[in-house]
Backbone as CSV, one residue per row, in Angstrom:
resi,resn,N_x,N_y,N_z,CA_x,CA_y,CA_z,C_x,C_y,C_z
1,MET,35.641,29.674,5.233,34.773,28.618,5.331,34.396,28.202,3.842
2,ALA,34.601,27.061,3.526,33.828,25.966,2.232,32.253,26.445,2.474
3,LEU,31.897,25.740,3.490,30.523,25.694,3.883,30.358,25.777,5.107
4,PRO,29.978,27.526,5.556,29.437,28.053,6.715,28.370,26.858,6.816
5,PRO,28.225,26.312,8.158,27.246,26.004,8.905,26.315,26.290,8.730
6,PRO,25.286,25.904,8.430,23.928,26.984,8.435,22.696,27.311,9.907
7,SER,22.970,28.108,9.333,22.011,28.769,10.445,21.124,28.144,11.165
8,ASN,20.091,28.603,12.028,18.963,27.903,12.660,17.890,28.146,11.513
9,GLU,17.787,29.144,11.099,16.995,30.006,10.442,16.710,29.146,9.007
10,VAL,17.966,29.328,8.657,17.984,28.662,7.020,17.863,26.972,7.239
11,VAL,18.456,26.284,8.313,17.428,24.947,9.052,16.139,25.063,8.534
12,GLU,15.550,25.424,9.756,14.127,25.933,9.538,13.537,26.525,7.734
13,TYR,13.988,27.076,7.164,13.377,27.247,5.573,13.168,26.488,4.829
14,VAL,14.727,25.553,4.851,14.955,24.596,3.799,13.875,23.254,3.996
15,ARG,13.744,23.235,5.794,12.553,21.924,6.065,10.969,22.574,5.649
16,THR,10.784,23.697,5.868,9.618,23.825,5.477,9.144,24.086,4.432
17,SER,10.258,24.666,3.177,10.026,24.050,1.760,9.853,23.221,1.417
18,ALA,10.637,22.450,2.305,10.233,20.495,1.946,8.819,19.962,3.098
19,GLY,8.310,20.740,3.200,7.099,20.035,4.164,7.187,19.381,5.366
20,VAL,8.508,19.529,6.152,8.776,18.473,6.826,9.299,19.425,8.043
21,ASN,9.097,18.776,9.344,9.655,19.438,11.022,10.490,18.514,11.095
22,GLU,10.733,18.608,12.636,12.243,18.075,13.129,11.138,16.432,13.209
23,LYS,10.245,16.319,13.495,9.588,14.909,14.289,9.305,14.022,13.035
24,ARG,9.066,14.516,11.563,9.000,13.631,10.298,10.368,13.478,9.939
25,ILE,11.273,14.360,10.259,12.594,13.989,9.503,13.656,12.531,10.951
26,GLN,13.228,12.570,11.915,13.532,11.938,12.502,12.630,10.521,12.156
27,ASP,11.398,10.161,12.043,10.772,9.527,11.943,10.896,8.679,10.164
28,ALA,11.783,9.966,9.501,12.493,9.485,8.087,13.401,8.712,8.099
29,VAL,14.223,8.964,9.166,15.676,8.528,9.263,15.601,7.800,9.584
30,LYS,14.912,7.087,10.802,14.882,6.150,11.467,14.518,4.249,10.715
31,ASN,13.177,5.295,9.558,12.313,4.211,8.917,13.734,3.901,7.243
32,LEU,14.515,4.640,7.474,15.309,4.992,5.990,16.785,3.580,6.709
33,LYS,17.397,3.811,7.730,18.529,3.095,8.585,17.421,1.890,8.855
34,ASP,16.509,1.368,8.941,15.749,0.003,9.168,15.794,-0.251,7.643
35,TRP,15.207,0.189,6.869,15.182,-0.303,5.142,16.146,-0.694,4.813
36,LEU,17.797,0.293,5.285,18.716,0.120,4.683,19.097,-1.537,5.448
37,LYS,19.066,-1.865,6.307,19.476,-3.498,7.309,18.348,-4.104,6.535
38,LEU,17.498,-3.973,5.952,16.779,-5.224,5.406,17.142,-5.381,3.989
39,GLN,18.187,-4.746,3.272,18.466,-4.286,1.953,19.961,-5.148,1.653
40,PRO,19.838,-6.927,1.126,21.158,-7.449,1.196,22.035,-7.104,0.873
41,HIS,21.613,-6.587,-0.736,22.453,-5.866,-1.820,23.238,-4.836,-1.454
42,LEU,23.185,-4.290,-0.362,23.357,-2.508,0.174,24.106,-2.657,1.165
43,PRO,24.806,-2.155,1.371,25.777,-1.140,2.337,24.615,-0.845,3.670
44,HIS,24.842,-1.232,4.571,23.540,-0.631,5.538,24.420,0.002,6.726
45,ASP,25.162,1.186,6.586,25.238,1.655,7.754,25.759,3.493,6.804
46,TYR,24.935,4.377,6.655,24.467,5.333,6.784,24.418,6.802,7.490
47,ASP,25.359,7.895,7.200,25.490,8.549,8.242,23.775,9.489,8.206
48,GLU,23.049,9.668,9.346,21.671,10.204,9.676,21.905,11.652,8.906
49,GLY,22.840,12.475,9.076,22.927,13.624,8.606,22.508,13.827,6.823
50,ARG,23.800,12.737,6.142,23.422,12.599,4.943,22.195,11.943,4.625
51,LEU,21.366,11.240,5.465,19.902,10.784,4.953,19.196,11.957,4.939
52,GLU,19.634,12.905,5.990,18.334,13.697,5.970,18.172,14.538,5.147
53,ARG,19.295,15.099,4.556,19.599,15.774,3.119,19.258,15.396,2.027
54,ARG,19.524,13.947,2.072,18.952,12.848,0.901,17.711,13.022,0.722
55,TYR,16.694,13.008,1.924,15.628,12.926,1.761,14.913,13.686,1.211
56,ILE,15.331,15.242,1.951,14.709,16.280,1.892,15.103,16.729,0.131
57,TRP,16.035,16.154,-0.196,16.318,16.372,-1.363,15.213,15.906,-2.740
58,CYS,14.761,14.743,-1.894,13.788,13.472,-2.745,12.741,14.230,-2.108
59,LYS,12.551,15.434,-2.420,11.074,16.017,-1.546,10.013,15.155,-0.984
60,ALA,11.075,15.176,-0.010,10.518,13.965,1.482,9.586,13.276,1.028
61,SER,9.933,12.597,0.318,9.667,11.032,-1.047,10.459,10.131,0.304
62,LEU,9.639,9.002,0.925,10.613,8.167,1.401,11.000,6.945,0.118
63,GLU,9.849,6.579,-0.576,10.261,5.772,-1.684,11.215,6.577,-2.696
64,ARG,10.664,8.081,-3.026,12.212,8.380,-3.974,13.421,8.139,-3.138
65,THR,13.457,8.762,-1.799,14.645,8.695,-1.163,15.150,6.698,-0.950
66,LYS,14.802,6.081,-0.828,15.228,4.361,-1.221,16.146,4.042,-2.345
67,SER,14.862,4.977,-3.509,15.684,4.806,-4.835,16.750,5.282,-4.919
68,SER,17.108,6.328,-4.839,18.041,7.281,-4.766,19.443,6.648,-4.470
69,LEU,18.954,5.764,-2.884,19.782,5.912,-2.353,20.846,3.950,-2.611
70,ASP,19.669,3.207,-3.477,20.092,2.023,-3.988,20.407,2.262,-5.528
71,MET,20.362,3.457,-6.550,20.608,4.096,-7.312,22.034,4.635,-7.196
72,TYR,22.418,5.039,-5.694,23.850,5.724,-5.532,24.778,4.742,-5.436
73,TYR,24.889,3.379,-4.694,25.153,2.341,-4.955,25.322,1.769,-6.061
74,THR,24.324,1.370,-6.925,24.794,0.524,-8.149,25.229,1.278,-9.183
75,ILE,25.060,2.606,-9.405,25.657,3.345,-10.385,27.262,3.244,-10.102
76,ARG,27.550,3.766,-8.892,29.060,3.732,-8.521,29.350,2.406,-9.097
77,GLY,29.065,1.295,-9.235,29.800,0.315,-9.992,29.705,-0.056,-10.976
78,ALA,28.455,0.882,-11.795,28.311,0.822,-12.884,29.176,1.692,-14.320
79,VAL,29.599,2.934,-13.416,30.831,3.532,-13.979,31.621,4.257,-12.793
80,PRO,32.517,3.709,-12.404,33.953,3.549,-11.879,34.254,4.361,-12.429
81,GLU,34.730,4.815,-13.135,35.397,5.776,-14.161,34.801,6.905,-13.360
82,VAL,33.844,7.399,-13.024,32.918,8.560,-12.681,33.403,8.957,-11.082
83,LEU,32.798,7.054,-10.809,32.151,7.354,-9.150,33.509,6.481,-8.346
84,CYS,34.479,6.180,-8.544,35.124,5.355,-7.633,36.801,6.115,-7.887
85,ASN,37.412,5.035,-7.251,38.818,5.370,-7.295,39.381,7.763,-7.113
86,ARG,38.763,7.857,-6.296,38.727,9.052,-6.046,39.644,9.750,-4.587
87,ASP,40.846,9.223,-4.553,41.748,9.337,-3.738,42.218,10.966,-4.080
88,PRO,42.290,11.758,-3.138,42.853,13.313,-3.634,44.274,13.500,-3.372
89,MET,44.816,12.288,-3.159,45.950,12.641,-3.002,46.771,12.134,-4.137
90,GLN,46.144,11.232,-5.198,46.786,10.836,-6.344,47.173,12.177,-7.224
91,ASN,47.128,11.974,-8.366,48.077,12.476,-9.372,46.941,13.422,-10.040
92,TRP,46.170,12.480,-10.677,44.988,12.658,-11.250,43.411,14.043,-10.613
93,PHE,43.757,14.130,-9.287,43.311,15.359,-8.786,44.116,16.338,-8.501
94,LYS,45.398,16.163,-8.290,46.089,17.499,-8.350,46.387,18.090,-9.710
95,GLN,45.890,17.088,-10.537,46.017,17.659,-12.327,44.784,18.021,-12.989
96,ILE,43.956,17.566,-12.447,42.432,18.052,-12.898,42.013,19.769,-11.437
97,THR,42.186,19.425,-10.681,42.273,20.901,-10.069,42.699,21.697,-10.219
98,SER,43.978,22.054,-10.537,44.838,22.770,-11.419,44.388,23.288,-12.836
99,LEU,43.749,22.356,-13.057,43.056,22.729,-14.367,41.336,23.589,-14.297
100,SER,40.772,22.914,-13.743,39.155,22.779,-13.642,38.710,23.443,-12.486
101,TYR,37.846,23.772,-11.932,37.047,23.543,-10.883,35.492,23.704,-10.735
102,CYS,35.137,23.530,-9.620,33.834,22.875,-9.295,33.143,23.513,-7.960
103,LEU,32.693,24.869,-7.492,33.133,25.714,-6.714,31.675,25.971,-6.373
104,PRO,30.985,25.599,-5.082,29.539,25.831,-4.593,30.238,26.765,-3.497
105,LEU,29.297,27.822,-3.791,29.875,29.426,-3.039,29.382,29.533,-1.948
106,PRO,29.830,29.766,-0.609,29.441,30.289,0.275,28.197,31.021,0.645
107,ARG,27.466,31.515,0.158,26.364,31.870,0.173,25.411,31.981,-0.380
108,LEU,23.966,31.511,0.337,22.938,31.230,-0.483,22.098,32.434,-0.889
109,THR,21.730,31.888,-1.795,20.613,33.241,-2.326,19.254,33.132,-1.543
110,GLU,18.531,34.431,-1.743,17.425,34.649,-0.625,16.522,33.055,-0.830
111,GLU,16.538,32.540,-1.588,15.342,31.316,-1.915,16.268,29.890,-1.251
112,CYS,17.840,30.565,-0.784,18.586,29.200,-0.317,18.834,28.132,-1.342
113,HIS,18.409,28.613,-2.476,19.797,27.962,-3.712,21.001,28.146,-3.423
114,ARG,21.785,26.963,-3.908,23.314,27.094,-3.485,24.042,27.133,-4.930
115,ILE,24.839,28.213,-5.332,25.614,28.536,-6.532,26.248,27.801,-7.048
116,VAL,26.742,27.348,-7.653,27.832,26.415,-8.104,28.403,26.749,-9.349
117,LEU,29.849,27.109,-9.310,30.554,27.927,-10.753,30.860,26.494,-11.080
118,LEU,31.396,26.284,-12.307,32.116,25.475,-13.074,32.619,26.414,-14.085
119,GLY,34.126,26.122,-14.373,34.689,26.463,-15.642,36.338,26.063,-15.581
120,ASN,36.828,26.738,-16.333,38.329,26.281,-16.409,39.487,27.020,-15.932
121,LEU,40.433,26.646,-15.358,41.457,27.304,-14.941,42.807,27.780,-15.403
122,ASP,42.562,27.216,-16.914,43.516,26.946,-17.785,43.120,26.350,-19.075
123,SER,43.345,27.364,-20.695,42.855,27.395,-21.815,43.628,26.539,-22.453
124,ASP,44.804,25.750,-21.612,45.368,24.494,-22.525,44.809,23.154,-22.304
125,ALA,44.219,22.564,-23.478,43.106,21.398,-22.723,43.678,20.163,-23.368
126,THR,45.201,20.269,-23.192,46.014,18.732,-23.876,45.867,17.979,-22.917
127,ASN,46.030,18.378,-21.070,45.904,17.267,-20.165,44.234,17.373,-19.692
128,PHE,43.084,17.937,-20.375,42.033,17.906,-19.739,41.323,16.616,-20.194
129,ASN,40.465,16.116,-18.852,39.703,14.725,-19.178,38.320,15.008,-18.313
130,ILE,36.790,15.296,-19.163,36.084,15.031,-18.491,35.572,14.509,-17.978
131,LEU,36.181,13.238,-17.532,35.296,12.339,-17.132,36.121,12.292,-15.372
132,ASP,37.103,12.811,-15.441,37.482,13.911,-14.104,37.262,14.793,-13.521
133,VAL,36.685,15.880,-14.249,35.559,16.376,-13.930,34.470,16.329,-13.443
134,PHE,33.645,15.580,-13.860,32.616,14.819,-13.440,32.689,14.331,-12.128
135,LYS,33.984,13.362,-11.715,34.607,12.685,-10.607,34.421,13.804,-9.698
136,LEU,35.013,15.027,-9.805,35.355,15.918,-8.794,33.868,16.644,-8.343
137,ILE,33.185,16.767,-9.393,31.624,17.791,-9.114,30.971,16.555,-8.221
138,PHE,30.968,14.953,-8.325,30.575,14.261,-7.418,31.097,14.012,-6.477
139,MET,32.132,13.834,-6.335,32.911,13.928,-4.958,32.469,15.293,-3.816
140,ILE,32.607,16.534,-4.405,32.132,17.550,-4.124,30.501,17.543,-3.472
141,GLY,29.882,16.785,-4.434,28.345,16.590,-4.191,28.091,16.058,-2.868
142,ASP,29.048,14.862,-2.508,29.860,13.344,-1.421,29.530,14.525,-0.332
143,VAL,30.654,15.841,0.061,31.196,16.374,0.834,29.414,17.554,1.623
144,ARG,28.934,17.694,0.145,27.835,18.970,0.441,26.413,18.018,0.936
145,PHE,26.401,16.256,0.855,25.377,15.375,1.161,26.157,15.614,2.912
146,SER,26.572,15.595,3.702,27.627,16.108,4.445,27.749,16.756,5.377
147,GLU,27.189,17.961,4.561,27.771,19.218,5.418,26.804,20.339,4.855
148,ASP,26.168,20.456,3.684,25.262,21.350,3.388,23.860,21.405,3.571
149,CYS,23.053,22.515,3.558,22.029,22.718,3.576,21.659,23.783,2.948
150,CYS,20.407,23.329,1.768,19.846,24.081,0.736,18.551,23.483,-0.177
151,VAL,17.741,24.564,-0.427,16.659,24.344,-1.286,17.169,23.234,-2.486
152,ALA,18.062,23.870,-3.331,17.894,23.329,-4.717,19.632,24.153,-4.916
153,ASP,19.899,23.665,-6.433,21.300,24.345,-7.084,20.863,25.316,-8.351
154,GLU,21.858,26.151,-8.394,21.948,26.857,-9.519,23.215,26.980,-10.009
155,TYR,23.410,26.626,-11.234,25.136,26.347,-11.477,25.395,27.400,-12.694
156,VAL,26.049,27.975,-12.499,26.943,29.089,-13.356,28.250,28.614,-14.541
157,VAL,28.119,27.868,-15.861,28.886,27.406,-16.126,29.563,28.783,-17.054
158,ASP,31.233,29.154,-16.705,32.166,29.832,-17.288,32.612,29.502,-18.407
159,MET,32.309,29.914,-19.700,33.201,29.035,-21.050,33.979,30.784,-21.350
160,SER,34.749,31.200,-20.362,35.455,31.755,-20.932,36.867,31.553,-21.673
161,THR,37.313,29.934,-20.850,38.946,29.813,-20.904,38.429,28.303,-21.695
162,PHE,37.086,27.946,-22.127,36.679,26.653,-23.161,37.057,26.764,-24.266
163,LYS,38.036,26.218,-24.872,38.535,26.384,-26.642,38.073,25.351,-26.867
164,LEU,38.198,24.809,-28.159,38.103,23.933,-29.224,38.341,22.654,-28.628
165,GLY,39.873,22.741,-27.799,39.781,21.270,-27.749,39.070,20.734,-26.314
166,HIS,38.370,21.701,-25.689,38.099,21.135,-24.522,36.739,20.681,-25.023
167,ILE,36.195,21.488,-25.799,34.878,21.344,-26.651,34.711,19.654,-27.379
168,SER,36.225,19.337,-27.959,36.475,17.873,-28.456,36.329,16.769,-27.730
169,LYS,36.721,17.516,-26.670,36.599,16.315,-25.493,35.218,15.894,-24.810
170,ILE,34.287,16.650,-25.013,32.831,16.425,-24.328,32.193,15.940,-24.977
171,THR,31.302,14.501,-25.051,30.762,13.778,-26.019,29.432,13.453,-25.348
172,ILE,28.441,13.222,-25.962,27.059,13.092,-25.775,27.090,12.092,-24.496
173,THR,27.836,11.682,-25.211,27.834,9.749,-23.736,28.414,10.343,-23.055
174,ALA,29.168,11.054,-22.580,29.841,11.835,-21.177,28.860,12.703,-20.395
175,MET,27.860,13.191,-21.773,26.978,13.993,-20.849,25.627,13.105,-20.638
176,LYS,25.712,12.587,-20.910,24.365,11.293,-20.692,24.940,10.622,-18.672
177,LYS,26.400,10.452,-18.902,26.870,9.934,-17.782,26.515,11.095,-16.364
178,LEU,26.895,12.218,-17.178,26.850,13.316,-16.093,25.385,13.256,-15.846
179,GLU,24.618,13.152,-16.124,23.340,13.617,-16.176,22.145,12.653,-15.229
180,VAL,22.773,11.171,-15.897,22.202,9.704,-15.188,22.350,10.059,-13.491
181,CYS,23.760,9.974,-13.155,24.351,10.031,-11.596,24.092,11.337,-10.751
182,ALA,23.682,12.574,-11.379,23.255,13.163,-10.697,21.647,13.556,-10.316
183,MET,21.203,13.258,-11.586,19.507,12.723,-11.504,18.967,11.337,-10.546
184,LYS,19.467,10.392,-10.705,19.278,9.241,-9.782,20.012,8.919,-8.521
185,ALA,21.705,9.393,-9.030,21.997,8.855,-7.891,22.608,9.734,-6.746
186,TYR,22.269,11.309,-7.110,22.468,12.306,-6.200,21.393,12.746,-6.353
187,SER,20.233,13.038,-6.780,18.858,13.510,-5.891,19.339,15.263,-6.567
188,ALA,19.729,15.475,-7.647,20.025,16.656,-7.740,18.770,17.390,-8.365
189,ARG,18.433,18.657,-7.288,17.667,19.400,-7.584,18.023,21.088,-8.132
190,ILE,18.024,20.931,-9.540,18.698,22.159,-10.155,17.223,23.251,-10.710
191,LYS,17.575,24.429,-10.477,16.725,25.399,-10.742,16.992,26.381,-11.703
192,GLY,18.201,26.273,-11.958,18.774,26.930,-13.337,20.278,26.498,-13.412
193,ILE,20.547,26.325,-14.918,21.809,26.660,-15.734,22.171,28.090,-16.317
194,HIS,23.419,28.491,-16.073,23.603,29.696,-16.898,24.944,29.569,-17.376
195,TYR,25.178,29.924,-18.698,25.988,30.113,-19.565,26.929,31.679,-19.649
196,VAL,27.939,31.723,-19.444,28.648,32.895,-19.185,29.789,33.144,-20.061
197,ASN,30.266,34.068,-20.320,31.061,34.061,-21.627,31.477,33.249,-22.644
198,VAL,29.955,33.010,-23.916,29.725,32.132,-24.215,30.371,32.356,-26.000
199,PRO,31.268,31.722,-26.323,31.825,31.572,-27.458,30.633,31.234,-28.295
200,GLN,30.738,31.688,-29.430,30.291,30.712,-30.943,30.272,29.487,-30.594
201,TYR,31.316,29.126,-30.490,31.715,27.741,-31.176,31.053,26.245,-29.616
202,ALA,30.939,27.260,-28.547,30.343,26.657,-27.338,28.635,25.938,-27.663
203,ASP,27.969,26.007,-28.129,26.569,26.157,-28.685,26.496,24.164,-28.943
204,ILE,27.742,23.732,-29.085,27.502,21.895,-28.897,27.732,21.733,-27.492
205,VAL,28.435,22.201,-26.830,27.986,21.789,-25.361,26.733,21.941,-24.531
206,ILE,26.120,23.221,-25.276,24.699,23.517,-24.822,23.738,22.504,-25.057
207,ASN,23.959,22.596,-26.738,23.146,21.514,-27.246,22.924,20.328,-26.794
208,PHE,24.381,19.312,-26.498,24.104,18.348,-25.237,23.850,18.516,-23.933
209,THR,23.929,19.805,-23.710,23.198,19.397,-22.221,21.410,19.626,-22.347
210,ARG,21.254,20.602,-23.391,19.614,20.314,-23.099,19.357,18.781,-23.824
211,ALA,20.197,18.373,-24.860,19.525,16.944,-25.457,19.328,15.619,-24.135
212,VAL,20.651,15.764,-23.211,20.296,15.106,-22.263,19.961,15.019,-20.947
213,MET,19.119,16.488,-20.750,18.601,16.659,-19.534,16.686,16.697,-19.677
214,LYS,16.215,16.485,-18.864,14.881,16.100,-19.111,14.512,17.670,-19.139
215,PRO,13.019,17.421,-19.879,12.591,18.711,-20.729,12.504,19.772,-19.802
216,LYS,12.098,19.665,-18.741,11.687,20.451,-17.329,12.951,21.150,-16.610
217,ILE,14.355,20.249,-16.801,15.918,21.076,-16.505,16.226,21.821,-17.965
218,ALA,15.993,21.528,-18.888,16.654,22.006,-20.332,15.819,23.039,-20.200
219,ALA,14.847,23.402,-19.758,14.247,25.133,-20.092,14.182,25.772,-18.862
220,ARG,15.403,25.271,-18.126,15.815,26.502,-17.224,17.024,26.837,-17.486
221,ILE,17.842,26.290,-18.704,19.081,26.339,-19.282,19.188,28.296,-19.580
222,HIS,20.207,28.680,-19.107,19.929,30.380,-19.883,21.876,30.549,-20.339
223,VAL,21.359,31.536,-22.161,22.286,31.458,-22.116,22.958,33.413,-21.895
224,HIS,24.260,34.014,-21.409,24.199,35.334,-21.088,25.532,35.331,-22.059
225,GLN,25.243,36.221,-23.032,25.896,36.059,-24.155,27.136,37.230,-23.740
226,LYS,27.234,38.433,-23.152,28.065,39.566,-22.864,27.928,40.028,-21.384
227,GLY,29.115,39.944,-20.962,28.965,40.727,-19.629,28.265,39.805,-18.384
228,PHE,28.319,40.658,-17.367,27.362,39.833,-16.770,26.372,40.424,-16.141
229,GLU,25.549,41.424,-16.584,24.189,42.051,-16.430,23.034,40.995,-16.281
230,SER,23.036,40.294,-17.115,21.922,39.661,-17.242,22.136,38.851,-15.975
231,LEU,22.789,38.345,-15.633,23.506,37.390,-14.873,22.531,37.694,-13.469
232,HIS,23.311,39.012,-13.305,22.661,39.414,-12.035,21.327,39.563,-12.118
233,GLU,20.312,39.685,-13.264,19.390,39.835,-12.875,18.357,38.859,-12.518
234,LYS,19.313,37.389,-12.312,18.610,36.033,-12.434,19.387,35.748,-10.301
235,ILE,20.590,36.306,-10.588,21.302,36.121,-8.929,22.269,37.018,-8.045
236,ASP,21.880,37.464,-7.249,22.290,38.579,-6.289,23.611,38.370,-6.761
237,LYS,24.126,39.588,-6.893,25.561,39.591,-6.786,26.452,39.867,-5.830
238,LYS,25.751,40.123,-4.441,26.563,39.398,-3.284,27.372,38.016,-3.406
239,VAL,26.287,37.356,-3.910,26.509,35.996,-3.597,27.579,35.622,-4.461
240,LEU,28.080,35.942,-6.037,28.641,35.807,-6.443,29.813,36.413,-6.159
241,PRO,30.964,35.751,-6.681,32.642,35.587,-6.701,32.663,37.667,-7.205
242,GLU,34.115,37.640,-7.455,34.794,39.206,-7.274,34.713,38.979,-8.997
243,GLU,34.896,38.360,-9.575,35.228,38.335,-11.087,33.968,38.526,-11.390
244,TYR,32.898,38.120,-10.709,31.686,38.189,-11.877,30.830,40.098,-11.343
245,GLY,32.024,40.355,-10.325,31.046,41.786,-9.948,30.206,41.136,-8.635
246,GLY,30.753,40.521,-7.388,29.957,40.179,-6.016,31.062,40.465,-5.171
247,GLU,30.173,39.926,-4.098,31.312,40.026,-2.868,31.496,38.961,-1.778
248,ALA,31.706,38.038,-2.689,31.518,36.274,-1.669,33.357,36.012,-2.093
249,GLY,33.934,36.752,-2.482,35.667,36.422,-2.713,36.025,36.193,-4.228
250,SER,37.320,35.774,-3.968,37.768,35.667,-5.245,38.542,33.974,-5.684
251,ILE,37.418,33.805,-7.056,37.568,32.239,-7.246,39.066,31.397,-6.787
252,LYS,39.701,31.997,-7.231,41.178,31.489,-6.114,41.277,30.757,-5.035
253,ASP,40.809,31.778,-4.495,40.776,31.903,-2.654,39.693,30.867,-2.451
254,LEU,38.884,31.135,-3.127,37.318,29.943,-2.500,37.630,28.788,-2.985
255,TRP,38.456,28.098,-4.411,38.763,26.864,-4.876,39.951,26.302,-4.276
256,ASP,41.183,27.360,-3.639,42.046,26.486,-2.541,41.274,25.681,-1.332
257,THR,40.691,26.781,-0.468,39.770,26.223,0.208,38.850,24.842,0.117
258,TRP,38.563,24.931,-0.884,37.851,23.741,-1.281,38.666,22.615,-1.468
259,LYS,39.920,22.618,-2.071,40.467,21.502,-2.786,41.210,21.078,-1.156
260,GLU,41.464,21.944,-0.167,41.635,21.685,0.942,40.653,21.048,1.393
261,LYS,39.363,20.864,1.489,38.160,20.375,2.166,37.790,18.858,1.439
262,LEU,37.745,18.974,-0.222,38.269,17.327,-0.325,39.438,16.236,0.074
263,GLU,40.665,17.519,0.165,41.941,16.310,0.752,41.581,16.435,2.644
264,SER,40.465,16.730,3.218,40.442,16.538,4.854,39.354,15.308,4.214
265,TYR,39.052,14.568,3.534,37.740,13.789,3.455,38.159,12.399,2.513
266,ARG,39.704,12.498,2.948,40.390,11.628,2.408,40.285,10.012,2.339
267,SER,40.106,9.704,4.105,40.002,8.654,4.306,38.733,8.150,3.995
268,TRP,37.197,9.388,4.253,35.668,8.395,3.832,35.779,8.262,2.468
269,PHE,36.617,8.709,1.303,36.578,8.648,-0.087,36.827,7.516,-0.286
270,LEU,37.844,7.045,0.291,38.359,5.739,0.346,37.881,4.324,1.239
271,GLU,37.526,5.015,1.632,36.306,3.698,2.290,35.394,3.833,1.230
272,GLN,34.776,5.024,0.600,33.485,4.537,0.383,34.062,3.897,-1.081
273,ASP,34.800,3.589,-1.575,34.825,3.146,-3.156,35.010,1.844,-2.700
274,LYS,35.081,1.252,-1.324,34.566,-0.114,-1.077,33.048,-0.485,-0.864
275,LEU,32.378,0.399,-1.192,31.084,0.296,-0.910,30.247,0.173,-2.386
276,ILE,30.032,-0.795,-3.324,28.949,-0.587,-3.957,28.108,-1.913,-3.731
277,THR,27.059,-2.187,-5.041,25.627,-3.075,-4.635,26.840,-4.202,-4.919
278,ASP,26.012,-5.259,-4.387,26.234,-7.124,-4.267,24.949,-7.541,-5.293
279,GLU,25.161,-7.361,-6.175,24.050,-7.627,-7.844,23.758,-8.665,-6.991
280,SER,24.555,-10.078,-6.423,23.856,-11.661,-6.640,23.385,-11.254,-5.264
281,LYS,23.218,-10.698,-4.840,22.740,-10.378,-3.257,21.030,-10.008,-3.480
282,ARG,20.743,-9.222,-4.665,19.532,-8.051,-4.820,18.370,-9.316,-4.660
283,PRO,17.106,-8.784,-3.966,16.307,-9.477,-4.103,15.451,-9.144,-5.486
284,GLY,14.899,-9.730,-5.878,14.455,-9.647,-7.698,15.317,-10.109,-8.723
285,LYS,14.442,-8.785,-9.773,15.408,-8.848,-10.623,16.969,-7.903,-10.131
286,LYS,18.155,-8.417,-11.003,19.192,-7.887,-10.799,19.220,-6.256,-11.723
287,ILE,19.600,-5.462,-11.422,19.720,-4.414,-12.196,21.409,-3.947,-12.884
288,ASP,21.041,-4.156,-14.754,22.570,-3.883,-15.457,22.268,-2.281,-16.044
289,ALA,23.252,-2.414,-16.959,23.674,-0.989,-17.461,22.215,-0.887,-18.231
290,GLY,21.563,-1.492,-18.691,20.587,-0.831,-19.755,19.184,-0.742,-18.932
291,ASP,19.155,-0.974,-17.238,18.168,-0.846,-16.675,18.392,0.388,-16.396
292,ILE,19.634,0.691,-16.202,20.132,2.451,-15.510,19.902,3.568,-16.163
293,PHE,20.363,2.895,-17.637,20.529,4.090,-18.494,20.174,4.666,-19.830
294,GLY,18.548,2.776,-19.943,17.855,3.139,-20.515,17.933,2.855,-22.170
295,PHE,18.680,1.618,-22.045,19.056,0.813,-23.316,19.213,-0.573,-23.134
296,GLU,19.774,-1.315,-24.054,19.870,-2.628,-24.074,21.686,-2.323,-23.928
297,GLY,22.526,-3.189,-23.386,24.093,-3.253,-23.717,24.847,-2.082,-23.301
298,SER,26.124,-2.260,-22.863,26.937,-1.413,-22.060,26.534,-0.216,-22.380
299,PHE,26.608,0.723,-21.330,26.684,2.358,-21.619,28.341,2.598,-22.041
300,ARG,29.294,2.160,-21.205,30.321,2.671,-21.656,30.481,2.456,-23.598
301,GLN,30.103,1.072,-23.869,30.068,0.557,-25.367,29.508,1.818,-26.230
302,LEU,28.773,3.078,-25.779,27.789,3.957,-26.463,28.950,4.554,-27.261
303,THR,28.344,5.078,-29.051,29.430,5.667,-29.144,28.365,6.944,-30.226
304,VAL,28.800,8.206,-30.431,28.045,8.896,-30.721,29.139,9.572,-32.083
305,ASP,28.493,9.185,-33.270,29.381,9.991,-34.713,29.606,11.256,-34.996
């Protein structure tokens, strides 16, 4: 299974880590549903399980959860190239999933962290599109809002098949889009980013990541130069795939399962494409790209020499 259902022990551990119990979660979910109904610029229906997970990932803060929900729909309208047009039956999906993967592993760590692998299946960068990779990452994020139960994420970025052609397509503009979508719209809780099989020319990607992330996250970036021994010091081998000396199965089999999972959500993704904020109905000041990304003007027009 792509994401095995969490055990009662895992659910209890995650809730305890967030400092909440069943009663507090029920009260929070009701509060959030009532709040959504009073927001004329937002969609009013949101699944209760997704509300609970968002609330926990927002550290059990109602105000942070409300802000995250608002940003989730607002940013979708600001960067549709990443957060819209997500039909998994279209050619873009078949192409990007044959070239790259974003793979949440089925086993949690002892701290209930979800390990997520990122990498390429093909060293040919001709058809590589970094924004389609990001689109794929957030599609998986949406599935996890529906099904996952964990305290935080740790990412393992495998650079073994990243060539100069891939590197040239990863701009600081794109990386900033990734950071803003992840932190503001998806309330990501990142406890570690591990780069493995790193070629010398990959420094630019790692430096981009450090540049756009908040200092707290940037300090959690680890570079593992050779082999997997230093990675095993950070992440238990039994959680990792066979290719990393682990016990979780092969990357190919796990990725095939996840592609099927995403395809099973097709109707949901198509319906969600219609749901963005209606800024004409937003109470108070309207939000534009400058408000979201921290500068004046359109985010799409930002260029880096």
